[in-house]
NUVO-531625 format. One record per residue (C-alpha): residue number from 1; residue in three letters; z, x, y. Coordinates in nm, 2 decimals. Each point is the difference from the previous one (the first is absolute). Example, Ala and Ser with C-alpha at 12.3 -4.5 7.8 and 13.67 -1.06 7.14 Angstrom:
<site num="1" residuo="ALA" zz="0.78" xx="1.23" yy="-0.45"/>
<site num="2" residuo="SER" zz="-0.07" xx="0.14" yy="0.34"/>
END
This chain:
<site num="1" residuo="MET" zz="6.93" xx="16.95" yy="13.90"/>
<site num="2" residuo="LEU" zz="-0.36" xx="0.00" yy="0.03"/>
<site num="3" residuo="THR" zz="-0.03" xx="-0.40" yy="0.01"/>
<site num="4" residuo="ALA" zz="-0.33" xx="-0.23" yy="0.02"/>
<site num="5" residuo="ASN" zz="0.07" xx="-0.03" yy="0.36"/>
<site num="6" residuo="LEU" zz="0.00" xx="0.36" yy="0.04"/>
<site num="7" residuo="ILE" zz="-0.32" xx="0.08" yy="-0.21"/>
<site num="8" residuo="GLU" zz="-0.23" xx="-0.34" yy="0.14"/>
<site num="9" residuo="PRO" zz="-0.02" xx="0.06" yy="0.36"/>
<site num="10" residuo="ILE" zz="-0.14" xx="0.38" yy="-0.12"/>
<site num="11" residuo="VAL" zz="-0.19" xx="-0.09" yy="-0.22"/>
<site num="12" residuo="ARG" zz="-0.17" xx="-0.29" yy="0.17"/>
<site num="13" residuo="ALA" zz="-0.08" xx="0.22" yy="0.29"/>
<site num="14" residuo="ALA" zz="-0.17" xx="0.21" yy="-0.23"/>
<site num="15" residuo="LEU" zz="-0.17" xx="-0.31" yy="-0.17"/>
<site num="16" residuo="THR" zz="-0.12" xx="-0.08" yy="0.37"/>
<site num="17" residuo="GLU" zz="-0.09" xx="0.34" yy="0.14"/>
<site num="18" residuo="ASP" zz="-0.25" xx="0.02" yy="-0.36"/>
<site num="19" residuo="ALA" zz="-0.12" xx="-0.36" yy="0.03"/>
<site num="20" residuo="PRO" zz="0.05" xx="-0.17" yy="0.32"/>
<site num="21" residuo="TRP" zz="-0.30" xx="-0.26" yy="-0.11"/>
<site num="22" residuo="GLY" zz="0.04" xx="0.03" yy="-0.36"/>
<site num="23" residuo="ASP" zz="-0.21" xx="0.21" yy="-0.26"/>
<site num="24" residuo="LEU" zz="-0.39" xx="-0.03" yy="0.11"/>
<site num="25" residuo="THR" zz="-0.09" xx="0.18" yy="-0.30"/>
<site num="26" residuo="CYS" zz="0.21" xx="-0.21" yy="-0.27"/>
<site num="27" residuo="ALA" zz="-0.11" xx="-0.35" yy="0.15"/>
<site num="28" residuo="THR" zz="-0.38" xx="0.09" yy="0.01"/>
<site num="29" residuo="VAL" zz="-0.04" xx="0.16" yy="-0.33"/>
<site num="30" residuo="LEU" zz="0.27" xx="-0.12" yy="-0.24"/>
<site num="31" residuo="PRO" zz="-0.02" xx="-0.36" yy="-0.20"/>
<site num="32" residuo="PRO" zz="0.31" xx="-0.19" yy="0.15"/>
<site num="33" residuo="SER" zz="0.06" xx="-0.02" yy="-0.37"/>
<site num="34" residuo="SER" zz="0.04" xx="0.41" yy="-0.07"/>
<site num="35" residuo="ALA" zz="0.33" xx="0.08" yy="-0.16"/>
<site num="36" residuo="ALA" zz="0.10" xx="0.34" yy="-0.02"/>
<site num="37" residuo="THR" zz="0.26" xx="0.24" yy="-0.19"/>
<site num="38" residuo="ALA" zz="0.13" xx="0.34" yy="0.13"/>
<site num="39" residuo="ASP" zz="0.19" xx="0.29" yy="-0.12"/>
<site num="40" residuo="LEU" zz="0.19" xx="0.21" yy="0.25"/>
<site num="41" residuo="VAL" zz="-0.01" xx="0.36" yy="-0.17"/>
<site num="42" residuo="ALA" zz="0.15" xx="0.30" yy="0.11"/>
<site num="43" residuo="ARG" zz="-0.26" xx="0.32" yy="0.05"/>
<site num="44" residuo="THR" zz="0.27" xx="0.24" yy="0.01"/>
<site num="45" residuo="ASP" zz="0.34" xx="0.01" yy="-0.08"/>
<site num="46" residuo="GLY" zz="0.29" xx="-0.15" yy="0.25"/>
<site num="47" residuo="VAL" zz="0.25" xx="-0.25" yy="0.06"/>
<site num="48" residuo="LEU" zz="-0.05" xx="-0.33" yy="0.11"/>
<site num="49" residuo="ALA" zz="0.14" xx="-0.17" yy="0.30"/>
<site num="50" residuo="GLY" zz="-0.16" xx="-0.38" yy="0.16"/>
<site num="51" residuo="GLU" zz="-0.02" xx="-0.21" yy="-0.27"/>
<site num="52" residuo="ALA" zz="0.08" xx="-0.27" yy="0.18"/>
<site num="53" residuo="VAL" zz="-0.22" xx="0.11" yy="0.30"/>
<site num="54" residuo="PHE" zz="-0.30" xx="0.05" yy="-0.28"/>
<site num="55" residuo="THR" zz="0.09" xx="-0.37" yy="-0.10"/>
<site num="56" residuo="ALA" zz="0.02" xx="-0.16" yy="0.36"/>
<site num="57" residuo="ALA" zz="-0.34" xx="0.14" yy="0.08"/>
<site num="58" residuo="PHE" zz="-0.15" xx="-0.18" yy="-0.27"/>
<site num="59" residuo="THR" zz="0.23" xx="-0.34" yy="0.01"/>
<site num="60" residuo="LEU" zz="-0.05" xx="-0.04" yy="0.37"/>
<site num="61" residuo="THR" zz="-0.37" xx="0.01" yy="-0.04"/>
<site num="62" residuo="ASP" zz="-0.01" xx="-0.26" yy="-0.18"/>
<site num="63" residuo="PRO" zz="0.31" xx="-0.18" yy="-0.20"/>
<site num="64" residuo="ALA" zz="-0.22" xx="-0.04" yy="-0.31"/>
<site num="65" residuo="VAL" zz="0.00" xx="0.39" yy="-0.10"/>
<site num="66" residuo="GLN" zz="0.25" xx="0.11" yy="-0.25"/>
<site num="67" residuo="VAL" zz="0.15" xx="0.37" yy="0.00"/>
<site num="68" residuo="THR" zz="0.21" xx="0.12" yy="-0.31"/>
<site num="69" residuo="MET" zz="0.14" xx="0.33" yy="0.06"/>
<site num="70" residuo="ALA" zz="0.05" xx="0.26" yy="-0.32"/>
<site num="71" residuo="LYS" zz="0.20" xx="0.24" yy="0.21"/>
<site num="72" residuo="GLU" zz="0.28" xx="-0.09" yy="0.24"/>
<site num="73" residuo="ASP" zz="0.04" xx="0.19" yy="0.33"/>
<site num="74" residuo="GLY" zz="0.20" xx="0.36" yy="-0.06"/>
<site num="75" residuo="GLU" zz="-0.15" xx="0.04" yy="-0.38"/>
<site num="76" residuo="TYR" zz="-0.22" xx="0.32" yy="-0.05"/>
<site num="77" residuo="PHE" zz="-0.36" xx="-0.03" yy="-0.11"/>
<site num="78" residuo="ALA" zz="-0.25" xx="0.21" yy="-0.15"/>
<site num="79" residuo="ALA" zz="-0.36" xx="0.02" yy="0.11"/>
<site num="80" residuo="GLY" zz="-0.18" xx="-0.29" yy="-0.25"/>
<site num="81" residuo="ASP" zz="0.29" xx="-0.22" yy="0.00"/>
<site num="82" residuo="ALA" zz="-0.08" xx="-0.39" yy="0.09"/>
<site num="83" residuo="LEU" zz="0.26" xx="-0.09" yy="0.25"/>
<site num="84" residuo="ALA" zz="-0.11" xx="-0.32" yy="0.07"/>
<site num="85" residuo="ARG" zz="-0.22" xx="-0.30" yy="-0.09"/>
<site num="86" residuo="VAL" zz="-0.17" xx="-0.22" yy="0.28"/>
<site num="87" residuo="GLN" zz="-0.19" xx="-0.36" yy="-0.10"/>
<site num="88" residuo="GLY" zz="-0.14" xx="-0.26" yy="0.19"/>
<site num="89" residuo="PRO" zz="-0.31" xx="-0.11" yy="0.18"/>
<site num="90" residuo="ALA" zz="-0.22" xx="0.30" yy="0.09"/>
<site num="91" residuo="GLY" zz="-0.07" xx="-0.05" yy="0.35"/>
<site num="92" residuo="ALA" zz="0.38" xx="0.04" yy="0.08"/>
<site num="93" residuo="VAL" zz="0.11" xx="0.23" yy="-0.25"/>
<site num="94" residuo="LEU" zz="-0.31" xx="0.29" yy="0.16"/>
<site num="95" residuo="GLN" zz="0.07" xx="-0.10" yy="0.35"/>
<site num="96" residuo="ALA" zz="0.39" xx="0.08" yy="-0.04"/>
<site num="97" residuo="GLU" zz="-0.08" xx="0.32" yy="-0.18"/>
<site num="98" residuo="ARG" zz="-0.02" xx="0.28" yy="0.27"/>
<site num="99" residuo="ILE" zz="0.34" xx="-0.13" yy="0.16"/>
<site num="100" residuo="ALA" zz="0.19" xx="-0.01" yy="-0.31"/>
<site num="101" residuo="LEU" zz="-0.13" xx="0.34" yy="-0.10"/>
<site num="102" residuo="ASN" zz="0.01" xx="0.18" yy="0.34"/>
<site num="103" residuo="LEU" zz="0.40" xx="-0.13" yy="0.04"/>
<site num="104" residuo="THR" zz="0.07" xx="0.06" yy="-0.36"/>
<site num="105" residuo="GLN" zz="-0.14" xx="0.34" yy="-0.05"/>
<site num="106" residuo="ARG" zz="0.19" xx="0.11" yy="0.40"/>
<site num="107" residuo="LEU" zz="0.30" xx="-0.14" yy="-0.14"/>
<site num="108" residuo="SER" zz="-0.04" xx="0.19" yy="-0.34"/>
<site num="109" residuo="ALA" zz="-0.04" xx="0.31" yy="0.14"/>
<site num="110" residuo="ILE" zz="0.26" xx="0.01" yy="0.23"/>
<site num="111" residuo="ALA" zz="0.26" xx="-0.13" yy="-0.37"/>
<site num="112" residuo="THR" zz="-0.13" xx="0.27" yy="-0.17"/>
<site num="113" residuo="ALA" zz="0.03" xx="0.27" yy="0.31"/>
<site num="114" residuo="THR" zz="0.34" xx="-0.12" yy="-0.02"/>
<site num="115" residuo="SER" zz="0.06" xx="0.07" yy="-0.34"/>
<site num="116" residuo="ARG" zz="-0.06" xx="0.31" yy="0.00"/>
<site num="117" residuo="TYR" zz="0.22" xx="0.12" yy="0.23"/>
<site num="118" residuo="VAL" zz="0.27" xx="-0.12" yy="-0.15"/>
<site num="119" residuo="ALA" zz="-0.10" xx="0.12" yy="-0.32"/>
<site num="120" residuo="ALA" zz="0.02" xx="0.30" yy="0.20"/>
<site num="121" residuo="VAL" zz="0.38" xx="-0.01" yy="0.07"/>
<site num="122" residuo="ALA" zz="0.10" xx="-0.15" yy="-0.32"/>
<site num="123" residuo="GLY" zz="0.36" xx="0.07" yy="-0.07"/>
<site num="124" residuo="THR" zz="0.09" xx="0.08" yy="0.36"/>
<site num="125" residuo="GLY" zz="0.11" xx="-0.33" yy="0.14"/>
<site num="126" residuo="VAL" zz="-0.24" xx="0.06" yy="0.26"/>
<site num="127" residuo="ARG" zz="-0.13" xx="-0.35" yy="0.16"/>
<site num="128" residuo="ILE" zz="-0.37" xx="0.01" yy="0.09"/>
<site num="129" residuo="ALA" zz="-0.09" xx="-0.18" yy="0.31"/>
<site num="130" residuo="ASP" zz="-0.28" xx="-0.13" yy="0.19"/>
<site num="131" residuo="THR" zz="-0.01" xx="0.00" yy="0.39"/>
<site num="132" residuo="ARG" zz="-0.17" xx="-0.22" yy="0.27"/>
<site num="133" residuo="LYS" zz="-0.32" xx="0.17" yy="-0.04"/>
<site num="134" residuo="THR" zz="-0.18" xx="-0.31" yy="-0.18"/>
<site num="135" residuo="THR" zz="-0.31" xx="-0.18" yy="0.07"/>
<site num="136" residuo="PRO" zz="0.00" xx="-0.25" yy="0.25"/>
<site num="137" residuo="GLY" zz="0.10" xx="-0.35" yy="-0.12"/>
<site num="138" residuo="MET" zz="0.01" xx="0.14" yy="-0.35"/>
<site num="139" residuo="ARG" zz="0.38" xx="0.11" yy="0.04"/>
<site num="140" residuo="VAL" zz="0.16" xx="-0.27" yy="-0.23"/>
<site num="141" residuo="LEU" zz="-0.25" xx="0.09" yy="-0.29"/>
<site num="142" residuo="GLU" zz="0.02" xx="0.32" yy="0.02"/>
<site num="143" residuo="ARG" zz="0.36" xx="0.07" yy="0.02"/>
<site num="144" residuo="HIS" zz="0.00" xx="-0.23" yy="-0.30"/>
<site num="145" residuo="ALA" zz="-0.22" xx="0.25" yy="-0.20"/>
<site num="146" residuo="VAL" zz="0.20" xx="0.26" yy="0.08"/>
<site num="147" residuo="ARG" zz="0.28" xx="-0.18" yy="-0.19"/>
<site num="148" residuo="ALA" zz="-0.21" xx="-0.10" yy="-0.31"/>
<site num="149" residuo="GLY" zz="-0.08" xx="0.39" yy="0.01"/>
<site num="150" residuo="GLY" zz="0.43" xx="0.10" yy="-0.01"/>
<site num="151" residuo="GLY" zz="0.00" xx="0.07" yy="0.34"/>
<site num="152" residuo="HIS" zz="0.24" xx="-0.13" yy="0.29"/>
<site num="153" residuo="ASN" zz="-0.07" xx="-0.13" yy="0.35"/>
<site num="154" residuo="HIS" zz="0.14" xx="0.12" yy="0.30"/>
<site num="155" residuo="ARG" zz="0.06" xx="-0.24" yy="0.26"/>
<site num="156" residuo="PHE" zz="-0.28" xx="-0.28" yy="0.04"/>
<site num="157" residuo="GLY" zz="-0.07" xx="0.02" yy="0.35"/>
<site num="158" residuo="LEU" zz="0.15" xx="0.09" yy="0.34"/>
<site num="159" residuo="SER" zz="0.23" xx="-0.29" yy="0.02"/>
<site num="160" residuo="ASP" zz="0.18" xx="0.07" yy="-0.30"/>
<site num="161" residuo="ALA" zz="0.21" xx="0.34" yy="0.06"/>
<site num="162" residuo="VAL" zz="0.09" xx="0.23" yy="0.27"/>
<site num="163" residuo="MET" zz="-0.19" xx="0.30" yy="-0.07"/>
<site num="164" residuo="LEU" zz="-0.04" xx="0.30" yy="0.27"/>
<site num="165" residuo="LYS" zz="-0.30" xx="0.24" yy="-0.05"/>
<site num="166" residuo="ASP" zz="-0.07" xx="0.30" yy="0.26"/>
<site num="167" residuo="ASN" zz="-0.18" xx="-0.23" yy="0.26"/>
<site num="168" residuo="HIS" zz="0.35" xx="-0.17" yy="0.04"/>
<site num="169" residuo="LEU" zz="0.19" xx="0.30" yy="-0.03"/>
<site num="170" residuo="ALA" zz="-0.23" xx="0.19" yy="0.29"/>
<site num="171" residuo="VAL" zz="0.00" xx="-0.33" yy="0.23"/>
<site num="172" residuo="LEU" zz="0.41" xx="0.03" yy="-0.05"/>
<site num="173" residuo="GLY" zz="0.04" xx="0.37" yy="0.12"/>
<site num="174" residuo="ALA" zz="-0.29" xx="-0.08" yy="0.30"/>
<site num="175" residuo="ALA" zz="0.26" xx="-0.22" yy="0.06"/>
<site num="176" residuo="GLY" zz="0.28" xx="0.22" yy="0.01"/>
<site num="177" residuo="GLN" zz="0.23" xx="-0.20" yy="-0.22"/>
<site num="178" residuo="ASP" zz="0.21" xx="0.16" yy="-0.23"/>
<site num="179" residuo="LEU" zz="-0.10" xx="-0.06" yy="-0.36"/>
<site num="180" residuo="THR" zz="0.31" xx="-0.03" yy="-0.21"/>
<site num="181" residuo="GLU" zz="0.10" xx="-0.30" yy="0.29"/>
<site num="182" residuo="ALA" zz="-0.31" xx="-0.10" yy="-0.01"/>
<site num="183" residuo="LEU" zz="0.00" xx="-0.07" yy="-0.39"/>
<site num="184" residuo="ARG" zz="0.33" xx="-0.16" yy="0.07"/>
<site num="185" residuo="ARG" zz="-0.10" xx="-0.27" yy="0.22"/>
<site num="186" residuo="VAL" zz="-0.27" xx="-0.16" yy="-0.22"/>
<site num="187" residuo="ARG" zz="0.23" xx="-0.02" yy="-0.28"/>
<site num="188" residuo="ARG" zz="0.25" xx="-0.13" yy="0.26"/>
<site num="189" residuo="ARG" zz="-0.29" xx="-0.27" yy="0.05"/>
<site num="190" residuo="LEU" zz="-0.11" xx="-0.03" yy="-0.36"/>
<site num="191" residuo="GLY" zz="0.08" xx="-0.35" yy="-0.26"/>
<site num="192" residuo="HIS" zz="0.21" xx="0.17" yy="-0.28"/>
<site num="193" residuo="THR" zz="-0.26" xx="-0.03" yy="-0.27"/>
<site num="194" residuo="VAL" zz="-0.24" xx="0.16" yy="0.22"/>
<site num="195" residuo="HIS" zz="-0.13" xx="0.36" yy="-0.11"/>
<site num="196" residuo="MET" zz="-0.05" xx="0.30" yy="0.21"/>
<site num="197" residuo="GLU" zz="-0.22" xx="0.33" yy="-0.08"/>
<site num="198" residuo="VAL" zz="-0.10" xx="0.25" yy="0.24"/>
<site num="199" residuo="GLU" zz="-0.24" xx="0.27" yy="-0.04"/>
<site num="200" residuo="VAL" zz="0.03" xx="0.41" yy="0.08"/>
<site num="201" residuo="ASP" zz="-0.22" xx="0.23" yy="-0.04"/>
<site num="202" residuo="ARG" zz="0.33" xx="0.31" yy="0.03"/>
<site num="203" residuo="LEU" zz="0.28" xx="0.09" yy="-0.18"/>
<site num="204" residuo="ASP" zz="0.20" xx="0.03" yy="0.33"/>
<site num="205" residuo="GLN" zz="-0.07" xx="-0.38" yy="0.08"/>
<site num="206" residuo="ILE" zz="0.16" xx="-0.11" yy="-0.31"/>
<site num="207" residuo="ASP" zz="0.37" xx="0.04" yy="0.15"/>
<site num="208" residuo="ALA" zz="-0.07" xx="-0.19" yy="0.30"/>
<site num="209" residuo="VAL" zz="-0.17" xx="-0.31" yy="-0.23"/>
<site num="210" residuo="LEU" zz="0.29" xx="0.03" yy="-0.27"/>
<site num="211" residuo="ALA" zz="0.28" xx="-0.03" yy="0.31"/>
<site num="212" residuo="ALA" zz="-0.14" xx="-0.33" yy="0.06"/>
<site num="213" residuo="GLU" zz="0.06" xx="-0.13" yy="-0.37"/>
<site num="214" residuo="VAL" zz="-0.32" xx="-0.14" yy="-0.07"/>
<site num="215" residuo="ASP" zz="-0.16" xx="-0.11" yy="-0.35"/>
<site num="216" residuo="THR" zz="-0.29" xx="0.23" yy="-0.03"/>
<site num="217" residuo="ILE" zz="-0.17" xx="0.33" yy="0.08"/>
<site num="218" residuo="MET" zz="-0.30" xx="0.08" yy="-0.04"/>
<site num="219" residuo="LEU" zz="-0.11" xx="0.36" yy="0.02"/>
<site num="220" residuo="ASP" zz="-0.34" xx="0.03" yy="0.06"/>
<site num="221" residuo="ASN" zz="-0.26" xx="0.26" yy="-0.09"/>
<site num="222" residuo="PHE" zz="0.28" xx="0.22" yy="-0.05"/>
<site num="223" residuo="SER" zz="-0.03" xx="0.28" yy="-0.25"/>
<site num="224" residuo="LEU" zz="0.13" xx="0.03" yy="-0.36"/>
<site num="225" residuo="ASP" zz="0.30" xx="0.23" yy="0.14"/>
<site num="226" residuo="HIS" zz="0.07" xx="-0.20" yy="0.27"/>
<site num="227" residuo="LEU" zz="0.03" xx="-0.27" yy="-0.19"/>
<site num="228" residuo="ARG" zz="0.25" xx="0.10" yy="-0.22"/>
<site num="229" residuo="GLN" zz="0.17" xx="0.14" yy="0.28"/>
<site num="230" residuo="GLY" zz="-0.02" xx="-0.32" yy="0.15"/>
<site num="231" residuo="VAL" zz="0.13" xx="-0.16" yy="-0.36"/>
<site num="232" residuo="ALA" zz="0.28" xx="0.20" yy="0.06"/>
<site num="233" residuo="LEU" zz="0.06" xx="-0.09" yy="0.38"/>
<site num="234" residuo="ILE" zz="0.01" xx="-0.39" yy="-0.05"/>
<site num="235" residuo="ASP" zz="0.23" xx="0.07" yy="-0.31"/>
<site num="236" residuo="GLY" zz="0.00" xx="-0.35" yy="-0.08"/>
<site num="237" residuo="ARG" zz="0.01" xx="-0.19" yy="0.29"/>
<site num="238" residuo="ALA" zz="-0.29" xx="-0.12" yy="0.00"/>
<site num="239" residuo="ILE" zz="-0.30" xx="-0.11" yy="-0.16"/>
<site num="240" residuo="VAL" zz="-0.26" xx="0.30" yy="-0.01"/>
<site num="241" residuo="GLU" zz="-0.35" xx="-0.05" yy="0.05"/>
<site num="242" residuo="ALA" zz="-0.29" xx="0.22" yy="-0.03"/>
<site num="243" residuo="SER" zz="-0.31" xx="-0.05" yy="0.15"/>
<site num="244" residuo="GLY" zz="-0.34" xx="0.16" yy="0.16"/>
<site num="245" residuo="ASN" zz="-0.30" xx="0.11" yy="-0.20"/>
<site num="246" residuo="VAL" zz="0.16" xx="-0.09" yy="-0.36"/>
<site num="247" residuo="THR" zz="-0.27" xx="0.05" yy="-0.27"/>
<site num="248" residuo="LEU" zz="0.02" xx="0.00" yy="-0.36"/>
<site num="249" residuo="ASP" zz="0.03" xx="0.36" yy="-0.01"/>
<site num="250" residuo="THR" zz="0.30" xx="0.03" yy="0.19"/>
<site num="251" residuo="VAL" zz="0.22" xx="-0.30" yy="-0.07"/>
<site num="252" residuo="THR" zz="0.14" xx="0.14" yy="-0.29"/>
<site num="253" residuo="GLU" zz="0.12" xx="0.32" yy="0.18"/>
<site num="254" residuo="ILE" zz="0.12" xx="-0.22" yy="0.27"/>
<site num="255" residuo="ALA" zz="0.19" xx="-0.21" yy="-0.23"/>
<site num="256" residuo="ALA" zz="0.17" xx="0.23" yy="-0.14"/>
<site num="257" residuo="THR" zz="0.11" xx="0.11" yy="0.39"/>
<site num="258" residuo="GLY" zz="0.33" xx="-0.26" yy="-0.08"/>
<site num="259" residuo="VAL" zz="-0.17" xx="-0.34" yy="0.25"/>
<site num="260" residuo="ASP" zz="0.00" xx="-0.30" yy="-0.07"/>
<site num="261" residuo="VAL" zz="-0.31" xx="-0.17" yy="0.12"/>
<site num="262" residuo="ILE" zz="-0.37" xx="0.19" yy="0.00"/>
<site num="263" residuo="SER" zz="-0.19" xx="-0.24" yy="0.23"/>
<site num="264" residuo="VAL" zz="-0.37" xx="0.01" yy="-0.04"/>
<site num="265" residuo="GLY" zz="-0.27" xx="-0.10" yy="0.21"/>
<site num="266" residuo="ALA" zz="-0.26" xx="0.10" yy="-0.21"/>
<site num="267" residuo="LEU" zz="0.09" xx="-0.27" yy="-0.24"/>
<site num="268" residuo="THR" zz="-0.18" xx="-0.28" yy="0.23"/>
<site num="269" residuo="HIS" zz="-0.22" xx="0.18" yy="0.19"/>
<site num="270" residuo="SER" zz="-0.18" xx="0.25" yy="-0.16"/>
<site num="271" residuo="VAL" zz="-0.09" xx="-0.11" yy="-0.34"/>
<site num="272" residuo="ALA" zz="-0.36" xx="-0.09" yy="-0.11"/>
<site num="273" residuo="ALA" zz="-0.08" xx="-0.35" yy="-0.20"/>
<site num="274" residuo="LEU" zz="0.05" xx="0.02" yy="-0.37"/>
<site num="275" residuo="ASP" zz="-0.32" xx="-0.07" yy="-0.21"/>
<site num="276" residuo="LEU" zz="0.05" xx="-0.36" yy="-0.12"/>
<site num="277" residuo="GLY" zz="-0.30" xx="-0.22" yy="-0.10"/>
<site num="278" residuo="LEU" zz="-0.10" xx="-0.35" yy="-0.06"/>
<site num="279" residuo="ASP" zz="-0.17" xx="-0.05" yy="-0.30"/>
<site num="280" residuo="VAL" zz="-0.21" xx="-0.36" yy="0.01"/>
<site num="281" residuo="GLN" zz="-0.15" xx="-0.20" yy="-0.23"/>
<site num="282" residuo="VAL" zz="-0.18" xx="-0.31" yy="0.17"/>
<site num="283" residuo="ALA" zz="-0.11" xx="-0.29" yy="-0.20"/>
<site num="284" residuo="PRO" zz="-0.29" xx="-0.22" yy="0.05"/>
END
């Protein structure tokens, strides 16, 4: 859940970066009594994410600013829709404007992209999940945006689950360790609630991983034919995740192979900010 104690440090840091000693322009140009009303307006279609972040940018700048949302996280909007109204001291509204927009545009872009992937696999039962390819310091917000778009979160970070990737397996192999036995040793050390996942990049690795009774097997960069073969080999004995160069053009075919989860790094590492604007009217 995205709570205030998670949001506030990120937004405060962004506000401080932008105006470490205040907004010199507003302080020297605007009369102190000036008030402003501003509408957050969509310039394109999309899915909203970041309503609490948008609000925090203004209220942390000045608690006198009031923000009224017209849309909620996860809601679709069309170009021209007013998504929120901001009212308060003009200096505070203008000082917070860029940070509020930067964050909301990025988060809404992630939610919008996620919703398109989710729509592409509708009816298959396949989950679209994110990855750890997130902006440093922004992961909790970007993961929230994925959920707003109808997707699911992978492990939050390295402390949440055991996940052996190709480089881990390479180290084990170089040390001369038997893969199945090495995985069984890992399993014996884990608590019963800890999830264990192993990434493979060849079909001939699957049997050794299955023998260790792991929870999830990731088929990384498999062809469609090899994905189908991998699903058949695993045969319900583990969750099957597909990953690697997934795009909107390929995700539907990948889902049809029978995998359970498709993880998509592009949800967070390749989106372009959604076009939103803040239309401001300043009263004398």
